C-alpha positions, -999 to 999 in steps of 0.1 A, spaced: -572 -248 142 -549 -275 129 -524 -287 156 -494 -269 140 -514 -236 137 -526 -239 173 -490 -245 184 -478 -214 165 -505 -192 180 -496 -205 215 -459 -197 208 -468 -162 197 -489 -156 228 -460 -168 249 -437 -143 232 -463 -115 235 -468 -120 272 -433 -125 286 -428 -137 322 -412 -111 345 -384 -134 356 -381 -160 328 -383 -147 292 -407 -173 280 -438 -183 301 -449 -219 305 -477 -227 281 -504 -254 285 -526 -267 257 -553 -292 265 -540 -327 255 -574 -341 246 -580 -350 209 -553 -335 187 -539 -314 215 -512 -340 220 -499 -332 185 -501 -295 192 -482 -299 224 -454 -319 207 -452 -292 180 -451 -265 206 -424 -283 225 -403 -283 193 -408 -246 183 -411 -230 218 -398 -254 245 -416 -243 276 -447 -266 277 -465 -276 308 -460 -313 316 -466 -338 343 -447 -370 352 -469 -401 352 -462 -438 356 -472 -459 325 -494 -487 338 -480 -512 312 -443 -505 315 -442 -491 350 -418 -465 337 -422 -428 345 -432 -408 314 -435 -371 308 -470 -360 295 -472 -326 278 -503 -304 282 -533 -313 305 -563 -336 302 -598 -324 308 -623 -349 319 -659 -345 332 -646 -345 368 -617 -321 362 -638 -297 340 -658 -285 370 -627 -281 391 -609 -262 364 -637 -238 357 -641 -231 395 -605 -219 397 -608 -195 367 -607 -158 374 -630 -139 350 
C-alpha cells in the first residue's frame, strides 16, 4: 500500500480494536523503507504511534523515532515472541 493508505488502514484498525482503558491503542508500523512516511502520516491522523527515544550520533541530541526497525538480528527475536 502507499504510505498514506497504510496509515489510514492502521488508524481504522486502532479505532476498530479499542483499548479497554485508553480509547485509542498504541500502533506500531515497521519503519523500514517507506514505513517512516506511513508513521508520520499516522501520527498526524491518529496520534498514538509507538516510538523510541534514541541519541543521534551526529548531533548527540535525543530524538524520537516512530515505528520500529526490523533487521536480520531483530527479525528472529520478533518472530519468536509472536503468538499464533
